[in-house]
N, C-alpha and C positions, 0 to 999 in steps of 0.2 A: 146208359144208352149204348152199350157195347153191341157189336155185331158178332154173330156166330160165323165161324170159318168153314168154308167148303173148299175142296181141292179138286182140280182136274188131275188126271193121271200124270201129266207132264209137270204140273206144279208140285205135286207130291214127290216125284222123282228128283226134280231140281233141288228141293229142300233136303231130301234124304241124302243126295250126293254131297251137298255142301256140309251137312252135319257129319257124315262119315269121314270126309276129308279133314274137317276140323278136329274130330276125335283122334284120327291117326296122327295128325301133326302134333296135337297135345301130348299124346303118348310118347312120340319120338322126342319131343322137347324135354319132357320130364325124365326120360331115360338118359338123356345127355346132361341133365342137371341145369338146363338153361331156364332162366326166369322170364325172358322176353317172349311174349306171345308171337306165334307165327302169323303170316299173312292170312292163311286159311282160317285160323281161329278168329282173327279180327273181322274177316268178311262174314263169317257165320254170326258173330255177335251183332254186326250191323243189320243183317237180314232179320234176325230175331227181334231186334228193336223196331225195325220198320213194320214187321207184322203186328207187333203189339200196338204201335201207334195207329196203324191202319184199322185194327179191330176196335180201338177206342174212339177214333175220330178220323174218318177218311179225308177230312178237309184240314187236317193238321198242317200248319205252314211248313214244317220241316220235311214233309213228304213231297212237296212241290207237285202234287197230283195234277195231272192234266189228261185230257182225252187222247187216246192213241188210235190212229186210223187203220193200221196195217194188220191187225188181228181181228178175227171174227169172234163175236160174242157166242159162248157155247150154248146158251139157252134161248136166246132171242135174236133173230137176224137183224132186228132194228135196234137192239140194245147197244150201249156204249161200252167200250173197253177203256180202262184207265191205266195210266203208267204212274208209278210212284218211285221216287229216287231212293235207292239204298245207299248209294255213294254219289259224290259230286266232285268235280275237279280232280278226277283220278283216271289214268289211262284205263280204258276198258271198264268204266264205272258200271256197276250192276244196277239193274232196274227190276222192279216187281210189277207184273201186269196182272190186273184184276178186274172184276166186274161185280155188279150187284146181282144177287139172286143165287139160286133159283127161287127161294122163298123170301118173304119180307124179313128184314133184319139179318140177312145173310150176305156175306162177301165171299166170292169164289176167287182163289188164287189160281191164275192161269199159268204163269211161268215166272221164273226168277232167272235172269240171264244178263250177260254183259250187254251194255248199250248197243243196240243194233246199228 
């Protein structure tokens, strides 16, 4: 019962930026011979897990999904935008904003950003 993913340009840019930052941090860490993952690597791992959980079950309890009022739905003016937790109890905790659509069984990632 998995959903297909769709991305807004902003959502794709946010994801790509986090991925690129994590890859650069990993390369630097490996060059130094450090075994401990960087903050950027940990954040990207959390984002990837959130997307996987969202794709499998948008109502997964760990996502703490709830409606978010301050963003417009990209396909339907009356549609709801949802917020899912990437992090919790962290300064500047990241959130993932998403909506259903544009087709059945699709979820659109709108943005991945620190908590507003």
